[in-house]
SERO-4910 file (N, C-alpha, C, O; in steps of 0.05 Angstrom, whole numbers):
BEGIN
 pado doro    nc1    nc2    nc3   cac1   cac2   cac3    cc1    cc2    cc3    oc1    oc2    oc3
  Met    A   -481    751   -447   -472    724   -453   -442    725   -462   -435    742   -478
  Ile    A   -426    708   -451   -398    707   -459   -396    692   -485   -406    670   -488
  Gln    A   -382    704   -504   -375    691   -529   -349    676   -526   -328    689   -524
  Arg    A   -350    649   -524   -326    634   -518   -308    634   -542   -316    631   -565
  Thr    A   -282    636   -537   -262    635   -558   -247    609   -556   -248    595   -535
  Ala    A   -234    601   -577   -221    575   -578   -198    574   -558   -184    594   -554
  Thr    A   -195    551   -545   -174    548   -525   -151    532   -536   -132    526   -521
  Arg    A   -151    524   -561   -129    509   -572   -104    526   -571   -104    549   -579
  Ile    A    -82    514   -562    -56    528   -562    -41    521   -587    -39    498   -594
  Glu    A    -31    542   -601    -20    538   -627      4    519   -626     19    518   -607
  Ala    A      7    504   -648     29    485   -650     54    499   -661     54    508   -684
  Arg    A     75    500   -645    101    510   -654    122    492   -642    117    479   -622
  Pro    A    145    490   -655    166    472   -644    174    480   -616    177    503   -610
  Ile    A    177    460   -599    185    465   -571    214    475   -570    220    492   -553
  Asp    A    231    466   -587    260    474   -586    265    499   -603    283    499   -619
  His    A    249    519   -599    251    543   -615    275    560   -610    284    575   -627
  Asp    A    287    557   -587    311    572   -579    329    555   -562    320    546   -541
  Thr    A    353    551   -571    371    533   -557    387    546   -535    402    533   -520
  Arg    A    383    572   -531    398    586   -510    387    578   -483    364    571   -480
  Ser    A    405    579   -463    396    573   -435    379    596   -425    378    617   -436
  Trp    A    365    590   -403    348    611   -391    365    634   -382    356    657   -383
  Gln    A    389    629   -372    406    651   -363    414    669   -387    415    693   -384
  Gln    A    420    657   -410    427    672   -433    403    689   -443    406    712   -451
  Leu    A    380    677   -443    356    691   -451    350    714   -432    342    736   -441
  Leu    A    354    710   -406    349    731   -387    369    754   -391    361    777   -391
  Ser    A    394    748   -396    414    768   -401    409    784   -426    416    807   -429
  Ala    A    396    771   -446    391    784   -471    364    799   -472    356    808   -494
  Ser    A    351    802   -450    326    816   -449    328    844   -460    348    858   -458
  Val    A    307    853   -473    306    880   -484    301    900   -461    282    897   -446
  Thr    A    319    919   -459    317    940   -438    317    968   -449    317    987   -434
  Ser    A    317    971   -476    318    997   -489    291   1003   -502    282    987   -518
  Pro    A    279   1026   -496    254   1033   -510    257   1034   -540    239   1027   -555
  Glu    A    280   1044   -549    285   1046   -578    285   1019   -591    272   1015   -612
  Val    A    298   1000   -578    299    972   -590    271    960   -589    263    946   -608
  Leu    A    256    964   -567    230    952   -565    212    962   -588    198    946   -601
  Leu    A    212    988   -592    194   1000   -613    203    990   -641    186    985   -658
  Glu    A    229    988   -645    238    978   -671    230    949   -675    220    942   -697
  Arg    A    233    932   -655    226    904   -658    196    900   -662    189    882   -677
  Leu    A    180    917   -650    151    914   -652    138    932   -672    113    934   -673
  Gln    A    155    945   -689    145    961   -711    125    983   -702    104    987   -714
  Leu    A    132    996   -680    116   1018   -670    129   1045   -676    154   1047   -674
  Asp    A    114   1064   -684    124   1090   -694    138   1105   -671    125   1112   -652
  Pro    A    164   1110   -673    178   1125   -652    166   1153   -648    167   1164   -626
  Ala    A    157   1165   -669    146   1192   -667    122   1193   -648    116   1213   -635
  Thr    A    108   1171   -646     84   1169   -629     91   1159   -601     79   1168   -581
  Trp    A    110   1140   -599    113   1125   -574    140   1129   -560    141   1124   -536
  Leu    A    160   1139   -573    187   1139   -561    189   1158   -537    201   1151   -517
  Ser    A    178   1182   -539    180   1202   -518    168   1191   -492    180   1192   -470
  Gly    A    144   1180   -494    130   1169   -470    144   1145   -459    146   1141   -435
  Ala    A    155   1128   -477    169   1104   -469    194   1111   -453    201   1098   -433
  Arg    A    208   1132   -463    232   1140   -448    225   1151   -421    239   1146   -401
  Glu    A    203   1167   -420    195   1179   -394    188   1157   -374    196   1158   -351
  Gly    A    172   1138   -383    164   1116   -365    188   1099   -357    190   1089   -334
  Asp    A    206   1095   -376    230   1079   -370    248   1091   -349    261   1077   -334
  Arg    A    249   1118   -348    265   1131   -328    254   1126   -300    269   1126   -280
  Leu    A    228   1122   -298    215   1117   -272    217   1088   -264    220   1082   -240
  Phe    A    216   1070   -283    216   1041   -278    226   1028   -303    213   1028   -324
  Gln    A    250   1016   -302    263   1007   -326    248    986   -341    237    967   -329
  Leu    A    247    989   -367    236    969   -385    253    943   -383    278    945   -383
  Arg    A    240    921   -382    254    895   -384    234    874   -395    213    870   -383
  Val    A    241    862   -418    224    841   -429    241    821   -443    257    828   -460
  Pro    A    239    795   -436    255    774   -448    245    766   -476    221    770   -482
  Glu    A    262    754   -491    256    747   -519    232    728   -522    215    734   -539
  Pro    A    230    707   -506    207    689   -511    180    703   -507    161    697   -521
  Tyr    A    178    722   -489    153    737   -485    150    757   -507    128    761   -517
  Leu    A    171    770   -516    170    790   -537    159    777   -563    144    790   -577
  Gln    A    166    752   -568    158    739   -592    127    734   -593    117    728   -614
  Arg    A    114    735   -570     85    731   -570     69    757   -574     45    756   -576
  Ile    A     83    779   -575     70    805   -579     66    810   -609     85    806   -625
  Val    A     43    818   -618     37    823   -646     50    849   -655     43    870   -645
  Pro    A     68    848   -674     81    873   -684     61    892   -696     42    884   -709
  Gly    A     66    917   -691     49    938   -703     23    943   -690      7    959   -700
  Asp    A     17    930   -668     -9    933   -654     -4    945   -627      2    931   -608
  Pro    A     -8    972   -624     -4    985   -598    -24    976   -577    -19    981   -553
  Ala    A    -46    963   -585    -66    954   -565    -61    925   -557    -77    914   -542
  Asp    A    -40    913   -566    -35    885   -559    -34    882   -529    -20    898   -516
  Pro    A    -50    863   -517    -52    862   -488    -25    854   -474    -21    861   -451
  Leu    A     -8    840   -488     18    834   -476     37    858   -477     52    863   -459
  Leu    A     35    873   -499     50    898   -501     43    918   -479     60    930   -467
  Arg    A     17    921   -474      8    940   -454     20    934   -427     24    952   -411
  Gln    A     26    909   -421     37    902   -395     66    910   -392     76    912   -369
  Ile    A     80    915   -414    109    920   -411    118    946   -424    141    954   -420
  Leu    A    101    960   -438    109    985   -452    108   1009   -433     87   1015   -422
  Pro    A    131   1022   -428    130   1046   -411    115   1069   -424    116   1072   -449
  Leu    A    101   1085   -408     85   1107   -418     89   1132   -402     97   1130   -378
  Ser    A     84   1155   -414     87   1180   -399     66   1182   -377     70   1197   -357
  Ala    A     44   1168   -380     23   1168   -359     33   1159   -332     21   1166   -311
  Glu    A     55   1144   -332     66   1135   -306     77   1157   -289     81   1153   -265
  Ala    A     81   1180   -300     91   1203   -285     69   1219   -272     74   1236   -255
  Asp    A     44   1213   -279     21   1227   -268     17   1219   -239     18   1195   -232
  Lys    A     12   1238   -222      5   1233   -194    -25   1233   -191    -38   1253   -199
  Arg    A    -36   1212   -180    -65   1210   -176    -71   1205   -146    -57   1190   -133
  Pro    A    -91   1219   -135    -98   1214   -107   -104   1185   -102   -118   1172   -117
  Gly    A    -94   1174    -80    -99   1147    -72    -79   1127    -83    -79   1104    -74
  Phe    A    -63   1135   -103    -43   1117   -114    -16   1123   -101     -6   1145   -104
  Val    A     -5   1103    -87     17   1108    -69     40   1089    -76     37   1070    -91
  Arg    A     63   1094    -65     87   1078    -71     87   1051    -57    100   1033    -67
  Asp    A     74   1049    -35     73   1023    -20     44   1017    -13     36   1019     10
  Pro    A     28   1008    -33      0   1005    -29     -7    983     -8    -29    984      4
  Leu    A     10    964     -4      5    942     14     19    946     41     17    929     59
  Gln    A     32    969     44     46    976     69     64    954     79     64    947    103
  Glu    A     80    944     60     98    922     67    123    932     83    135    916     97
  Ser    A    129    957     81    153    967     94    152    964    124    173    963    138
  Gly    A    128    962    135    125    959    164    123    930    173    117    924    196
  Ala    A    127    911    154    124    883    160    149    867    155    148    843    148
  Ile    A    173    880    159    198    867    153    215    867    179    230    885    184
  Pro    A    213    845    195    228    844    220    258    839    216    274    848    232
  Ile    A    264    825    194    292    819    187    295    824    157    276    819    142
  Ala    A    318    834    149    322    839    121    316    814    104    326    792    109
  Gly    A    298    818     84    291    796     67    268    779     75    259    761     61
  Leu    A    257    784     99    235    768    110    211    787    114    212    806    129
  Ile    A    188    780    102    164    795    106    144    778    121    138    755    113
  Arg    A    133    789    143    114    775    160     88    790    160     84    808    177
  Lys    A     70    784    141     44    797    141     22    778    151      0    787    159
  Tyr    A     27    752    152      7    732    159     17    715    182     41    712    186
  Gln    A     -1    703    197      6    687    220     21    662    213     41    655    225
  Ser    A     11    647    193     21    621    187     40    620    163     51    599    156
  Arg    A     44    643    149     61    643    125     81    665    128     76    686    141
  Ala    A    104    661    116    125    681    116    136    682     88    139    662     74
  Leu    A    143    707     79    154    712     52    184    716     54    193    732     70
  Leu    A    198    702     37    227    707     34    232    722      8    224    713    -13
  Met    A    244    746     10    250    761    -13    277    751    -24    298    762    -19
  Val    A    275    729    -39    299    715    -49    316    733    -66    341    731    -65
  Thr    A    304    750    -82    319    768   -100    301    792   -106    277    790   -105
  Gly    A    313    814   -113    299    837   -122    296    839   -152    283    857   -162
  Gln    A    308    820   -166    307    820   -196    283    806   -206    272    788   -194
  Cys    A    274    815   -230    253    802   -245    262    796   -273    280    808   -283
  Ala    A    249    776   -285    255    770   -313    240    790   -332    249    795   -354
  Ile    A    218    801   -322    202    820   -337    192    841   -318    183    835   -296
  Asn    A    193    866   -326    183    888   -309    155    896   -319    152    910   -338
  Cys    A    135    886   -304    107    892   -310    101    920   -300    107    928   -277
  Arg    A     89    936   -317     85    965   -311     66    969   -288     67    991   -275
  Tyr    A     49    950   -281     30    953   -259     40    941   -233     25    940   -213
  Cys    A     65    933   -231     75    919   -208     72    935   -182     79    958   -181
  Phe    A     60    922   -162     56    935   -137     82    940   -121     82    956   -102
  Arg    A    103    926   -130    129    931   -117    149    946   -135    173    944   -132
  Arg    A    138    962   -153    156    977   -171    172    998   -156    193   1007   -167
  His    A    164   1005   -132    179   1024   -116    192   1012    -92    203   1026    -75
  Phe    A    191    986    -89    201    972    -66    231    976    -62    246    974    -82
  Pro    A    241    983    -38    269    988    -33    285    962    -31    293    954     -9
  Tyr    A    289    948    -53    302    922    -53    331    924    -42    340    905    -28
  Asp    A    345    945    -48    372    948    -38    374    948     -8    393    938      4
  Glu    A    353    959      5    353    960     35    343    933     47    347    929     71
  Asn    A    331    916     31    320    891     42    331    867     28    318    846     26
  Arg    A    355    869     18    368    847      4    374    825     24    384    830     46
  Leu    A    367    800     17    371    777     34    400    768     29    405    752     10
  Ser    A    418    777     45    446    770     42    453    744     57    438    736     74
  Pro    A    476    732     50    484    707     64    486    711     95    480    692    110
  Arg    A    493    734    104    496    738    133    469    740    147    467    737    171
  Asp    A    447    745    131    421    746    143    408    718    145    388    715    159
  Arg    A    420    698    132    408    672    130    403    659    158    381    649    163
  Ala    A    423    661    175    420    648    202    397    662    217    382    648    231
  Asp    A    395    688    216    374    702    230    346    695    219    328    691    234
  Val    A    344    693    193    319    685    181    311    657    189    288    653    197
  Leu    A    329    638    187    323    611    194    316    608    224    299    592    232
  Ser    A    330    623    241    324    623    269    296    633    275    281    622    291
  Ser    A    289    655    261    262    666    264    240    647    256    220    644    269
  Leu    A    245    633    233    225    614    224    224    590    242    202    578    246
  Thr    A    246    582    253    247    559    271    232    565    297    218    547    308
  Asp    A    236    589    307    224    596    333    194    599    332    181    595    353
  Asp    A    183    606    310    154    611    308    140    586    296    139    583    272
  Thr    A    130    570    314    118    544    305     91    548    291     79    529    281
  Arg    A     81    573    291     56    577    276     60    577    246     41    572    231
  Ile    A     85    581    237     91    582    209     92    554    197    109    538    205
  Asn    A     74    549    178     75    523    165     80    525    135     82    504    121
  Glu    A     83    549    125     88    553     96    107    577     93    103    598    104
  Val    A    127    573     76    145    594     68    140    600     38    137    582     22
  Ile    A    140    626     32    135    634      4    161    647     -7    171    667      4
  Phe    A    171    636    -29    193    649    -43    181    671    -60    165    666    -78
  Ser    A    190    696    -55    179    719    -69    202    736    -79    225    727    -78
  Gly    A    196    760    -88    217    777    -98    205    804   -106    187    814    -93
  Gly    A    215    816   -128    227    803   -151    214    777   -159    191    771   -151
  Asp    A    229    762   -174    220    735   -182    241    716   -171    264    716   -180
  Pro    A    233    698   -153    252    680   -140    267    662   -160    290    654   -155
  Leu    A    254    655   -182    267    637   -201    289    651   -218    301    638   -235
  Val    A    293    677   -214    317    689   -225    342    679   -211    363    679   -223
  Ala    A    339    672   -186    361    661   -170    370    634   -181    354    620   -194
  Ser    A    394    626   -175    405    600   -184    391    577   -170    382    580   -147
  Asp    A    391    554   -183    380    531   -170    397    522   -146    387    509   -127
  Arg    A    422    528   -148    440    521   -125    431    536   -100    429    525    -78
  Leu    A    425    562   -103    416    578    -80    388    569    -71    383    565    -47
  Leu    A    370    565    -90    343    558    -83    341    531    -69    327    527    -50
  Ser    A    356    512    -80    356    485    -67    368    485    -39    360    470    -22
  Ser    A    388    503    -35    400    505     -9    379    516     11    378    506     34
  Trp    A    364    536      3    343    547     20    322    525     25    312    522     48
  Ala    A    314    511      5    294    490      8    303    468     28    287    459     44
  Glu    A    328    461     26    338    441     45    338    451     74    330    436     92
  Ser    A    345    476     77    345    487    104    317    489    115    312    484    139
  Leu    A    298    497     98    270    499    107    258    472    113    242    469    132
  Ala    A    266    452     98    256    425    103    266    413    130    254    395    140
  Asp    A    287    425    140    297    416    167    281    427    190    286    419    213
  Ile    A    263    446    184    246    458    205    220    442    206    205    443    187
  Pro    A    215    427    227    194    407    228    166    418    222    150    405    209
  His    A    160    443    231    132    453    229    127    465    201    104    473    196
  Ile    A    147    468    184    142    478    157    134    455    139    149    436    136
  Arg    A    111    458    127    100    436    110    102    442     80    105    424     64
  Arg    A    100    467     73     98    474     45    118    496     37    125    513     54
  Leu    A    127    495     13    142    516      0    126    526    -24    120    511    -42
  Arg    A    119    552    -23    104    564    -45    123    583    -60    138    598    -48
  Ile    A    122    581    -87    139    598   -103    122    615   -121    106    605   -137
  His    A    124    641   -118    109    660   -135    128    669   -158    148    681   -153
  Thr    A    120    662   -182    139    667   -204    124    672   -230    101    663   -235
  Arg    A    137    686   -248    128    691   -275    147    678   -295    141    677   -319
  Leu    A    169    668   -286    190    659   -304    182    635   -322    189    636   -345
  Pro    A    168    615   -312    161    593   -330    143    602   -353    141    588   -374
  Val    A    130    625   -350    113    637   -371    130    654   -390    127    651   -414
  Val    A    146    672   -379    160    691   -396    186    679   -408    195    688   -429
  Ile    A    198    660   -394    221    645   -405    217    616   -398    226    606   -377
  Pro    A    202    601   -414    196    573   -408    221    556   -404    220    535   -390
  Gln    A    243    564   -416    268    548   -413    278    547   -384    295    532   -377
  Arg    A    266    564   -366    274    564   -338    267    537   -325    279    530   -305
  Val    A    247    523   -336    240    497   -325    260    477   -336    255    463   -356
  Cys    A    282    475   -322    305    459   -331    309    436   -312    295    434   -291
  Gly    A    328    418   -318    332    395   -302    340    401   -273    330    387   -255
  Ser    A    357    421   -269    365    427   -242    343    438   -225    341    432   -201
  Leu    A    324    453   -237    301    463   -222    283    439   -214    274    437   -191
  Leu    A    277    422   -234    259    399   -228    271    380   -208    256    368   -192
  Glu    A    298    378   -207    310    360   -188    305    368   -160    297    351   -143
  Trp    A    310    394   -153    306    401   -125    277    404   -117    269    400    -94
  Leu    A    260    411   -137    231    413   -131    220    385   -124    203    383   -106
  Ser    A    229    365   -138    218    338   -134    231    322   -112    220    301   -105
  Ser    A    253    331   -101    268    315    -81    263    324    -52    272    311    -34
  Ser    A    249    346    -48    244    356    -21    221    342     -8    203    332    -21
  Arg    A    221    341     19    198    330     34    175    351     34    152    343     39
  Leu    A    182    376     28    161    397     29    142    394      5    150    386    -16
  Gln    A    117    400     10     97    402    -12    104    427    -28    107    449    -17
  Met    A    106    423    -54    114    445    -71     90    457    -86     75    442    -99
  Val    A     86    483    -83     64    497    -96     77    520   -112     92    535   -101
  Met    A     70    522   -137     79    544   -153     55    561   -162     37    551   -175
  Val    A     56    587   -155     35    605   -163     46    622   -186     63    639   -182
  Leu    A     35    617   -209     42    632   -233     27    658   -235      8    663   -220
  His    A     36    675   -253     22    701   -257     18    704   -287     35    714   -301
  Val    A     -6    696   -296    -14    699   -324    -39    716   -324    -58    711   -310
  Asn    A    -38    737   -341    -60    756   -342    -77    753   -367   -100    761   -368
  His    A    -66    741   -388    -80    740   -414    -74    713   -428    -51    703   -426
  Pro    A    -94    701   -441    -89    675   -454    -67    675   -474    -55    654   -479
  Ala    A    -61    697   -487    -39    698   -506    -12    694   -494      8    689   -508
  Glu    A    -10    695   -468     16    690   -454     22    660   -454     44    652   -448
  Leu    A      2    643   -460      5    614   -458      7    603   -487    -12    604   -502
  Asp    A     31    592   -494     34    579   -519     45    551   -514     46    542   -492
  Asn    A     52    537   -535     61    509   -532     87    507   -516     91    487   -502
  His    A    103    528   -516    128    527   -501    122    529   -471    133    514   -455
  Thr    A    103    546   -463     96    548   -435     81    522   -427     85    512   -405
  Arg    A     65    512   -445     50    488   -438     69    465   -433     65    449   -414
  His    A     89    462   -449    109    441   -445    124    445   -418    127    425   -403
  Ala    A    131    469   -412    145    475   -387    127    468   -363    136    456   -343
  Leu    A    102    476   -364     84    472   -342     78    442   -339     75    432   -316
  Gly    A     78    427   -361     74    399   -359     97    385   -345     93    366   -330
  Arg    A    121    395   -348    144    383   -334    142    389   -304    150    372   -288
  Leu    A    133    412   -297    129    418   -269    108    400   -256    111    390   -234
  Lys    A     86    396   -271     65    378   -260     76    350   -256     70    337   -236
  Ala    A     91    341   -276    102    314   -274    121    311   -250    125    289   -240
  Ala    A    133    333   -242    151    333   -219    136    335   -192    149    335   -171
  Gly    A    110    336   -193     94    336   -169     88    363   -158     79    366   -135
  Val    A     92    384   -174     87    412   -165     57    419   -170     47    415   -192
  Thr    A     44    429   -149     17    439   -152     18    467   -165     33    484   -156
  Leu    A      4    471   -187      5    495   -203    -21    511   -200    -43    501   -205
  Leu    A    -18    536   -191    -41    554   -188    -34    580   -204    -11    584   -211
  Asn    A    -54    595   -210    -50    621   -223    -64    643   -209    -87    640   -200
  Gln    A    -50    666   -208    -64    691   -200    -60    712   -221    -38    715   -233
  Ser    A    -82    726   -227    -82    747   -247    -88    773   -233    -99    774   -211
  Val    A    -81    795   -246    -89    821   -237   -108    832   -258   -103    830   -282
  Leu    A   -131    843   -250   -150    854   -269   -139    881   -279   -135    899   -263
  Leu    A   -135    883   -305   -121    906   -316   -137    917   -340   -145    903   -358
  Arg    A   -141    943   -339   -155    956   -360   -140    954   -386   -116    959   -388
  Gly    A   -154    946   -407   -142    943   -433   -126    918   -437   -114    914   -459
  Val    A   -126    901   -417   -111    875   -419   -130    852   -417   -131    835   -434
  Asn    A   -145    851   -395   -162    827   -390   -189    835   -377   -201    819   -363
  Asp    A   -198    859   -382   -222    869   -369   -248    864   -385   -265    880   -386
  Thr    A   -249    840   -397   -273    830   -410   -278    801   -401   -259    787   -395
  Ala    A   -303    793   -400   -309    766   -391   -299    745   -412   -291    724   -404
  Asp    A   -300    752   -437   -290    734   -458   -261    727   -453   -253    703   -453
  Val    A   -244    747   -448   -215    742   -443   -211    726   -418   -195    707   -418
  Leu    A   -225    733   -397   -221    719   -371   -230    690   -373   -217    672   -362
  Ala    A   -252    685   -388   -261    657   -391   -241    641   -407   -235    618   -401
  Asp    A   -231    653   -429   -211    639   -445   -186    634   -429   -173    613   -432
  Leu    A   -178    653   -413   -154    649   -396   -158    625   -377   -140    609   -375
  Ser    A   -181    624   -364   -185    601   -346   -184    575   -361   -173    555   -351
  Glu    A   -196    574   -384   -196    549   -400   -168    541   -408   -160    518   -406
  Arg    A   -153    560   -418   -125    555   -427   -108    546   -403    -91    528   -406
  Leu    A   -111    559   -381    -96    552   -357   -101    522   -350    -83    507   -345
  Phe    A   -126    515   -350   -133    488   -342   -123    468   -363   -115    446   -356
  Asp    A   -123    476   -389   -111    459   -409    -81    454   -404    -70    433   -411
  Cys    A    -68    473   -391    -40    471   -384    -35    458   -357    -12    457   -348
  Gly    A    -56    450   -343    -53    437   -317    -51    457   -294    -41    450   -273
  Val    A    -61    481   -298    -60    502   -278    -88    510   -269   -106    513   -286
  Leu    A    -92    512   -243   -118    519   -233   -120    549   -227   -103    560   -213
  Pro    A   -140    563   -239   -144    591   -232   -148    594   -202   -164    579   -190
  Tyr    A   -135    614   -190   -134    616   -161   -146    643   -152   -167    644   -140
  Tyr    A   -132    664   -159   -141    691   -152   -143    709   -176   -127    707   -195
  Leu    A   -163    727   -176   -164    750   -193   -162    774   -175   -181    779   -160
  His    A   -140    788   -176   -135    810   -158   -147    836   -168   -142    845   -190
  Ala    A   -163    849   -151   -170    876   -156   -145    893   -155   -126    886   -140
  Phe    A   -144    914   -170   -119    928   -174   -108    941   -149   -123    954   -134
  Asp    A    -82    937   -144    -69    951   -122    -61    979   -131    -48    982   -151
  Pro    A    -70    999   -116    -66   1027   -125    -37   1037   -122    -31   1053   -104
  Val    A    -20   1027   -139      8   1035   -137     14   1059   -155      3   1061   -177
  Glu    A     30   1077   -145     37   1102   -159     50   1095   -186     68   1078   -187
  Gly    A     40   1108   -207     51   1103   -234     36   1084   -251     43   1079   -274
  Ala    A     14   1072   -240      0   1051   -255    -30   1056   -255    -46   1037   -260
  His    A    -39   1081   -250    -68   1086   -248    -83   1080   -274   -107   1074   -273
  His    A    -69   1080   -297    -82   1076   -323    -90   1047   -326   -104   1041   -346
  Phe    A    -83   1029   -308    -92   1001   -309   -116    996   -291   -127    974   -292
  Asp    A   -124   1015   -276   -144   1011   -255   -172   1003   -268   -181   1015   -287
  Val    A   -185    983   -255   -212    975   -262   -229    978   -237   -220    969   -216
  Ser    A   -252    989   -240   -269    994   -216   -278    968   -204   -280    947   -218
  Asp    A   -283    968   -178   -293    944   -164   -320    935   -175   -325    911   -177
  Asp    A   -337    954   -183   -363    947   -194   -359    932   -220   -373    912   -225
  Arg    A   -341    941   -237   -335    926   -262   -324    899   -256   -331    879   -270
  Ala    A   -306    897   -237   -294    871   -230   -316    852   -221   -315    828   -229
  Arg    A   -334    861   -204   -355    843   -194   -373    834   -217   -380    810   -219
  Glu    A   -379    851   -236   -396    844   -258   -382    823   -276   -395    804   -285
  Leu    A   -356    826   -280   -342    806   -296   -342    779   -283   -346    759   -297
  Val    A   -338    777   -257   -337    751   -244   -365    739   -242   -368    715   -244
  Arg    A   -386    756   -240   -413    745   -241   -418    732   -268   -431    711   -270
  Gln    A   -408    744   -289   -411    732   -316   -396    706   -318   -406    687   -329
  Leu    A   -373    704   -306   -357    679   -306   -372    657   -291   -372    634   -300
  Ile    A   -384    664   -269   -399    645   -253   -422    633   -269   -429    609   -266
  Gly    A   -434    649   -286   -456    639   -302   -448    622   -326   -465    610   -339
  Thr    A   -422    621   -331   -413    607   -355   -393    585   -350   -394    564   -363
  Leu    A   -375    589   -331   -354    569   -326   -361    551   -303   -377    559   -286
  Pro    A   -350    527   -302   -353    511   -277   -339    525   -254   -320    540   -258
  Gly    A   -348    520   -230   -338    535   -207   -308    533   -203   -296    552   -194
  Phe    A   -296    510   -210   -268    507   -205   -251    523   -224   -227    525   -220
  Leu    A   -263    535   -245   -248    552   -264   -253    582   -259   -242    598   -273
  Val    A   -269    588   -239   -274    616   -232   -255    625   -210   -257    615   -188
  Pro    A   -236    643   -216   -218    652   -195   -232    669   -174   -253    681   -180
  Lys    A   -222    668   -150   -233    685   -129   -225    714   -133   -202    720   -137
  Leu    A   -245    731   -132   -240    760   -135   -232    771   -107   -248    770    -89
  Val    A   -208    781   -105   -197    789    -79   -182    815    -81   -175    824   -103
  Arg    A   -178    827    -58   -161    850    -56   -143    846    -32   -151    835    -12
  Glu    A   -118    854    -34   -100    852    -11   -102    878      4    -94    899     -6
  Val    A   -111    877     28   -115    900     46    -94    899     68    -92    879     82
  Pro    A    -79    921     71    -59    921     93    -71    914    120    -93    923    126
  Asp    A    -56    899    136    -63    892    163    -85    871    165    -93    864    187
  Lys    A    -95    861    143   -115    839    144   -100    812    145    -77    811    136
  Pro    A   -112    792    157    -99    766    161    -95    750    136    -81    730    136
  Gly    A   -107    758    114   -105    744     88   -118    761     66   -126    784     71
  Lys    A   -121    750     43   -134    764     21   -163    769     28   -176    752     41
  Thr    A   -173    792     20   -201    799     26   -219    795      2   -215    809    -18
  Pro    A   -237    776      3   -255    772    -20   -274    796    -24   -283    808     -5
  Leu    A   -279    803    -49   -298    824    -55   -325    812    -58   -329    792    -72
  Asp    A   -345    823    -44   -372    814    -45   -383    818    -73   -385    841    -82
  Leu    A   -390    797    -86   -399    799   -114   -426    812   -117   -433    820   -139
  Phe    A   -441    813    -96   -468    824    -98   -472    849    -81   -494    856    -72
  Ala    A   -449    862    -75   -450    887    -60   -463    910    -76   -466    932    -66
***
């Protein structure tokens, strides 16, 4: 039986930080020493491993997210998502640098074609936060940078293939890019008759809620395209009043909000946490969408949760939550036409 936890989001002032999202992004913590000091973690225990992991994949965490981490608690589920560890240097069989085999699905720099009706634009290689389990932590962004000179080729490719009805802004995190650039892309895509939707995969409204600003809302609400934003929230503690306010502004602008989570050991691998996450998301106007079985990316084996455990967790959710709050348990399998659902009763 799932023991339900409270879904009330704590009351804190919305105007907690007057800096712009760009200033907050620039001020992100990128030093293991600073991170440990800020979170009151013993350097004698954690610094060596944090430095080793940081050399493999740089630490990056913005201030609004950092403030939600409980100081002095090395098991904090938000900390686990961003703290570099020496375990990331371990090589494990089956954990590879390109688990989704995306390198073979890039016909033009910055454009990924894995699906018949959807195309991914790698708007930027930058992220606001570097999640230690990221399946693209080894992605060669420098070789696939979407430069201005590639724009005509990308638009021509999208125009020529009338099967494409949805374009996905991906990255990195596409909302790291300026609203001027993003709105320009949205306008060009809206000129292609067979494109109906623009989907944006982002973590920024969660990790820096100030990113939901007037200029973002303006271009999102003025396009003929249907706007869908897929957030990435793994734990209910990532949602506070600041994120709730930001997500409410997106809803008011007509954006459909979905969430996808990754099942992560030590972060959200209990039914209680997943149930609370679904409830909190819905309180914020976000519909749970996918729960991803772990992508076996090199350097992140310590987050892996077995498929049997994943199935058991979702079976528990089905017995407790209404169906619309139960995310689909899926895995992304290379060369498949879409996400592959995991059979819950296998």
